[in-house]
C-alpha positions as CSV (number, residue, x, y, z in Angstrom):
1,M,13.4,-1.2,11.4
2,E,11.2,-4.1,12.0
3,Y,10.9,-6.9,9.3
4,R,7.8,-8.7,8.9
5,L,6.9,-11.8,6.8
6,L,4.8,-11.0,3.9
7,G,1.6,-12.9,4.2
8,H,1.9,-16.7,4.0
9,S,5.6,-16.5,2.5
10,G,9.0,-16.6,3.7
11,L,9.9,-13.2,2.4
12,K,10.7,-10.6,4.9
13,V,9.9,-6.9,4.2
14,S,10.6,-3.8,6.1
15,S,7.8,-2.4,8.1
16,L,8.1,0.8,6.0
17,I,8.9,0.6,2.2
18,L,9.7,3.5,-0.2
19,G,6.9,4.3,-2.8
20,T,8.3,6.1,-5.9
21,M,5.0,7.6,-7.3
22,T,6.9,11.0,-7.1
23,F,9.8,10.0,-9.2
24,G,9.6,11.5,-12.6
25,G,6.7,14.0,-12.4
26,Q,5.2,13.5,-15.7
27,G,1.6,13.9,-16.8
28,S,-0.9,13.8,-13.9
29,F,1.6,12.2,-11.6
30,A,3.3,15.8,-11.5
31,K,0.3,16.6,-8.9
32,V,2.0,14.3,-6.4
33,G,5.7,15.3,-6.9
34,N,8.5,15.6,-9.5
35,T,11.4,13.9,-7.9
36,R,14.4,13.8,-10.2
37,I,17.2,11.3,-10.4
38,E,19.7,12.9,-7.9
39,D,16.9,13.6,-5.3
40,A,15.7,10.1,-5.9
41,R,19.1,8.8,-5.4
42,R,19.4,10.6,-1.9
43,Q,15.9,9.2,-1.0
44,V,17.1,5.7,-1.6
45,D,20.3,6.3,0.3
46,M,18.3,7.5,3.2
47,C,16.0,4.4,3.1
48,L,18.9,2.0,3.0
49,D,20.5,3.7,6.0
50,A,17.2,3.4,7.8
51,G,16.9,-0.3,7.0
52,V,14.3,-0.2,4.3
53,N,14.7,-3.2,2.1
54,M,12.0,-2.7,-0.6
55,L,11.1,-0.1,-3.4
56,D,7.7,0.0,-4.7
57,T,6.8,1.5,-8.2
58,A,4.6,1.0,-11.0
59,D,4.8,1.0,-14.9
60,I,2.1,3.8,-15.2
61,Y,3.9,6.1,-12.8
62,S,4.9,9.0,-14.9
63,D,4.5,6.8,-18.0
64,G,7.4,4.6,-17.2
65,M,9.8,7.2,-16.0
66,S,9.6,6.1,-12.4
67,E,10.7,2.7,-13.1
68,E,13.7,4.2,-15.3
69,I,14.6,6.4,-12.4
70,V,14.4,3.5,-10.0
71,G,16.6,1.3,-12.3
72,Q,19.3,4.1,-12.4
73,V,19.5,4.7,-8.7
74,I,19.8,1.0,-7.7
75,A,22.4,0.2,-10.4
76,G,25.2,-1.5,-8.7
77,R,23.3,-2.2,-5.5
78,R,20.4,-4.3,-6.9
79,D,21.1,-6.9,-4.3
80,K,20.5,-4.7,-1.4
81,L,16.9,-4.0,-2.1
82,L,13.7,-5.9,-3.2
83,L,11.9,-4.4,-6.1
84,A,8.0,-4.3,-6.5
85,T,6.2,-3.0,-9.6
86,K,2.6,-3.3,-11.2
87,A,0.9,-3.8,-14.2
88,R,-2.7,-3.4,-15.4
89,F,-3.1,0.0,-17.1
90,P,-2.3,1.0,-20.7
91,M,1.3,2.0,-21.5
92,R,1.7,1.8,-25.2
93,E,-0.6,2.7,-28.1
94,K,-3.5,2.3,-25.8
95,G,-5.1,-0.4,-28.2
96,P,-7.6,-3.0,-27.0
97,N,-5.1,-5.3,-25.6
98,D,-2.9,-2.8,-24.1
99,R,-4.7,-2.9,-20.8
100,G,-6.0,-5.3,-18.3
101,L,-4.6,-8.5,-16.8
102,S,-4.8,-10.9,-19.9
103,R,-1.8,-13.0,-20.6
104,Q,-0.9,-10.8,-23.6
105,H,-0.8,-7.6,-21.5
106,L,0.8,-9.0,-18.4
107,V,3.7,-10.8,-20.0
108,R,4.5,-7.8,-22.3
109,A,4.2,-5.4,-19.3
110,C,6.5,-7.5,-17.2
111,E,9.2,-7.7,-20.3
112,D,8.8,-3.9,-20.5
113,S,9.1,-3.2,-16.8
114,L,12.4,-5.4,-16.6
115,K,14.0,-3.3,-19.3
116,R,13.1,0.0,-17.5
117,L,14.3,-1.2,-14.3
118,G,17.6,-2.6,-15.7
119,T,17.1,-6.0,-13.9
120,D,16.5,-9.5,-14.8
121,H,13.8,-10.3,-12.2
122,I,11.1,-8.4,-10.2
123,D,10.8,-9.7,-6.5
124,L,7.0,-8.8,-6.1
125,Y,4.7,-8.2,-9.0
126,W,1.4,-6.5,-8.4
127,C,-1.8,-6.8,-10.5
128,H,-2.5,-3.1,-10.0
129,E,-6.3,-3.3,-10.3
130,W,-9.1,-5.8,-10.9
131,D,-9.9,-7.0,-14.5
132,G,-13.4,-8.3,-14.6
133,Q,-13.0,-9.6,-18.3
134,T,-10.1,-11.7,-18.0
135,P,-10.7,-15.2,-16.4
136,V,-8.7,-15.5,-13.2
137,E,-7.3,-18.7,-14.3
138,E,-5.9,-17.0,-17.3
139,I,-4.3,-14.4,-15.0
140,L,-2.7,-16.9,-12.6
141,R,-1.3,-19.0,-15.4
142,A,0.5,-16.0,-16.9
143,L,1.8,-15.1,-13.6
144,D,2.6,-18.7,-12.7
145,D,4.7,-18.9,-16.0
146,L,6.5,-15.8,-15.1
147,V,7.4,-17.2,-11.7
148,R,8.6,-20.4,-13.2
149,S,10.8,-18.4,-15.7
150,G,12.4,-16.5,-12.8
151,K,11.3,-13.3,-14.1
152,I,9.2,-12.5,-10.9
153,G,9.4,-14.0,-7.4
154,Y,6.1,-13.4,-5.7
155,V,2.8,-12.3,-6.8
156,G,0.5,-9.7,-5.1
157,V,-2.9,-7.8,-5.9
158,S,-3.8,-4.2,-5.5
159,N,-7.3,-2.7,-5.2
160,F,-9.2,-5.9,-5.2
161,S,-12.5,-6.4,-3.4
162,G,-12.8,-9.3,-0.8
163,W,-14.7,-11.5,-3.3
164,H,-12.2,-10.7,-6.1
165,M,-9.6,-11.9,-3.8
166,M,-11.2,-15.2,-2.7
167,K,-12.1,-15.9,-6.4
168,M,-8.4,-15.7,-7.1
169,L,-7.4,-17.8,-4.2
170,A,-9.9,-20.5,-4.9
171,A,-8.7,-20.6,-8.6
172,A,-5.1,-20.7,-7.5
173,K,-5.7,-23.8,-5.2
174,A,-8.0,-25.7,-7.7
175,E,-5.5,-25.2,-10.5
176,G,-2.3,-25.6,-8.6
177,L,-1.1,-22.1,-9.8
178,V,0.8,-19.4,-7.9
179,R,-0.9,-18.0,-5.1
180,P,-0.9,-14.4,-4.2
181,V,0.9,-13.5,-0.9
182,A,0.1,-9.8,-0.5
183,Q,-2.5,-7.2,-1.2
184,Q,-1.6,-3.4,-1.7
185,I,-4.6,-1.6,-0.3
186,Y,-5.7,1.9,0.8
187,Y,-6.1,1.9,4.6
188,S,-5.7,4.8,7.2
189,L,-7.2,6.6,10.1
190,Q,-9.1,8.6,7.6
191,A,-10.9,5.6,6.0
192,R,-10.9,2.2,7.6
193,D,-13.0,0.5,5.0
194,A,-10.5,-2.2,4.5
195,E,-11.5,-3.6,7.8
196,Y,-14.8,-4.9,6.5
197,E,-13.4,-7.6,4.3
198,L,-9.6,-7.1,3.2
199,L,-7.8,-7.2,6.6
200,P,-9.9,-10.2,7.8
201,I,-8.7,-11.9,4.5
202,A,-5.2,-10.9,5.5
203,V,-5.5,-12.5,8.9
204,D,-7.5,-15.6,7.6
205,Q,-6.0,-16.3,4.5
206,G,-2.3,-15.1,5.0
207,I,-2.5,-12.3,2.4
208,G,-0.1,-9.6,3.9
209,A,-1.6,-6.1,3.7
210,V,0.7,-3.5,2.3
211,I,-0.7,0.0,2.8
212,W,-0.8,2.7,0.1
213,S,-1.3,6.3,1.1
214,P,-1.1,5.6,4.8
215,L,-1.4,9.4,5.6
216,A,-4.4,9.6,3.3
217,G,-2.7,11.7,0.8
218,G,-1.2,14.1,3.4
219,L,-4.5,14.6,5.3
220,L,-3.2,13.1,8.5
221,S,0.0,14.9,8.4
222,G,-1.3,17.7,10.7
223,K,-1.1,20.4,7.9
224,Y,-5.0,20.0,7.6
225,R,-6.9,21.7,10.6
226,R,-10.4,22.6,11.3
227,G,-10.9,26.3,10.6
228,K,-7.4,26.8,8.8
229,P,-7.0,27.3,5.0
230,E,-5.7,24.4,3.0
231,P,-2.1,24.2,2.8
232,E,-0.4,25.3,-0.6
233,G,2.0,22.9,-2.4
234,T,0.0,19.9,-1.5
235,R,-1.6,17.2,-3.5
236,R,-5.0,18.4,-2.6
237,A,-4.1,22.0,-3.7
238,A,-3.0,20.3,-7.0
239,Q,-6.4,18.6,-7.3
240,W,-5.3,15.3,-6.6
241,Q,-8.5,13.6,-5.3
242,E,-7.2,10.3,-3.9
243,P,-8.6,9.3,-1.4
244,P,-12.0,10.8,-1.3
245,V,-13.1,12.4,2.1
246,R,-16.7,11.5,3.1
247,D,-16.7,12.8,6.5
248,I,-14.7,16.0,6.9
249,E,-15.6,16.6,10.4
250,Q,-14.5,13.2,11.6
251,L,-11.2,13.8,9.7
252,Y,-10.7,16.9,11.6
253,D,-11.4,15.1,15.0
254,V,-8.8,12.4,13.9
255,V,-6.2,15.0,13.2
256,E,-6.9,16.8,16.5
257,K,-6.3,13.5,18.3
258,L,-3.1,13.0,16.3
259,V,-1.8,16.4,17.0
260,E,-2.6,15.9,20.8
261,I,-0.8,12.6,21.0
262,A,2.2,13.8,18.9
263,A,2.7,16.9,21.1
264,A,2.7,14.7,24.2
265,K,5.3,12.3,22.6
266,N,7.3,15.1,20.9
267,V,7.0,13.6,17.4
268,S,4.9,14.6,14.4
269,P,1.3,13.7,13.8
270,A,2.3,11.8,10.7
271,Q,4.5,9.6,12.7
272,V,1.6,8.8,15.0
273,A,-0.7,8.0,12.3
274,L,1.9,5.6,10.7
275,A,2.7,3.9,13.9
276,W,-1.0,3.3,14.6
277,L,-1.2,1.5,11.4
278,L,1.7,-0.8,12.3
279,T,-0.3,-2.0,15.3
280,R,-3.2,-3.4,13.0
281,P,-3.7,-7.0,12.4
282,G,-2.7,-8.3,9.0
283,V,-0.6,-5.2,8.2
284,A,2.9,-6.2,6.8
285,S,4.3,-2.9,5.7
286,L,3.6,0.7,4.8
287,V,4.3,2.3,1.5
288,I,5.8,5.8,2.3
289,G,6.7,8.6,-0.2
290,A,7.6,12.2,0.1
291,R,8.2,15.3,-2.0
292,T,11.2,16.3,0.2
293,E,13.9,14.7,2.1
294,A,12.5,16.4,5.4
295,Q,9.2,14.7,4.8
296,L,10.8,11.2,4.2
297,D,13.1,11.6,7.2
298,D,10.1,12.3,9.4
299,N,8.2,9.3,8.0
300,L,10.9,7.0,8.4
301,R,11.1,7.9,12.1
302,A,7.7,6.3,12.6
303,A,9.5,2.8,12.4
304,E,10.8,3.3,15.8
305,L,7.8,4.9,17.4
306,V,5.7,2.9,20.0
307,L,2.3,3.9,21.1
308,D,1.0,3.1,24.4
309,P,-2.2,1.1,24.7
310,G,-4.2,4.1,25.6
311,E,-3.0,6.1,22.7
312,V,-3.8,3.2,20.3
313,A,-7.2,2.9,21.8
314,A,-8.0,6.6,21.5
315,L,-7.2,6.7,17.9
316,E,-9.3,3.5,17.3
317,D,-12.2,5.0,19.2
318,I,-12.3,8.3,17.3
319,S,-12.0,6.7,13.9
320,R,-14.0,3.5,14.4
321,P,-16.1,2.7,11.3
322,P,-19.8,1.7,12.0
323,L,-20.8,-2.0,11.8
324,L,-22.5,-2.7,8.4
325,Y,-24.8,-5.7,7.8
326,P,-24.1,-8.5,8.4
327,Y,-21.5,-7.5,11.1
328,W,-24.1,-5.9,13.3
329,H,-26.1,-9.0,13.2
330,Q,-23.0,-11.3,13.8
331,K,-22.1,-9.1,16.8
332,A,-25.8,-9.5,18.3
333,T,-26.0,-13.2,17.5
334,A,-22.7,-14.9,16.9
335,S,-20.2,-13.1,19.3
336,D,-19.7,-16.3,21.2
337,R,-18.0,-18.0,18.2
338,L,-15.9,-15.3,16.4
339,S,-12.5,-16.0,15.0
340,P,-9.5,-13.7,14.8
341,A,-10.4,-12.5,11.4
342,D,-14.1,-11.7,12.5
343,L,-12.6,-9.8,15.5
344,V,-10.8,-7.3,13.1
345,I,-14.1,-5.4,12.5
346,I,-16.3,-6.7,15.2
347,G,-13.9,-6.8,18.2
348,P,-13.8,-3.1,19.0
349,H,-17.6,-3.0,19.1
350,L,-17.8,-5.7,21.8
351,D,-16.5,-3.5,24.5
């Protein structure tokens, strides 16, 4: 297992971390899995044996049950793992202040998560989604106070746009408040939208990218093939629609290339998809989760898989996103003075 610095911080995280959205299986989250406590314990055991050093959860997962299960399965070994959880969405009576990133909601959500997790601190606390109605200064001051009190160690954001991120970074610098070190974002061979703004920010600003759903909700596992019926017992079959698919034919092309490379290397297509992501600039870690121990074991093996440059290039070529404005104009007129961050999106188009 490789350990990478998380953005511009001294915290090292394993290249794969365990996501626990399947823990609990309550409400709409039953569509992605219903891992109970004994199975959850075995998954955590497997991850520790493989060198994984972080668990990722959220208060909203199964209405708090995921956090409760995590707390139970790490009891007695809290010091062996980093804990990450999230806040933003309603958990209580769902009143007007039971959502968002206001000081009121963030502080209470943090206290509630600490109780469910059975711990006195959270190592990485994610703002789960943007809140356009709360001033970023208020968000940062609340997080800064939680850091100073020792209740959280580091701050991250999830599902922010590029301008949201830069607005928060500017406010943190101007006010001398805690600075986010990471962003949890969707990014995969199925949809490389993050390369337009979010990965360049990761490279330029030192905001480590932690990738959720790196297998596109299972679409890149090799189970979904052109001309074949959709497999049963999957998230898609249960009508879980994240992430959306905008170009089904390109998806099938990507899967065929994954299958081809996997067969040549005697590994699974999922391992190849994960290994490709670990080559990408700005990526610190991938959040993997599984319905079964067999799926988890397969995903964990991706940490040791090394793709050769030709294989990386073949996957890059078949999944490459188009250059939107202003990038096509920058390619045509400014390619003589591009930074490493610029090259994340423009670089592959210069060949």
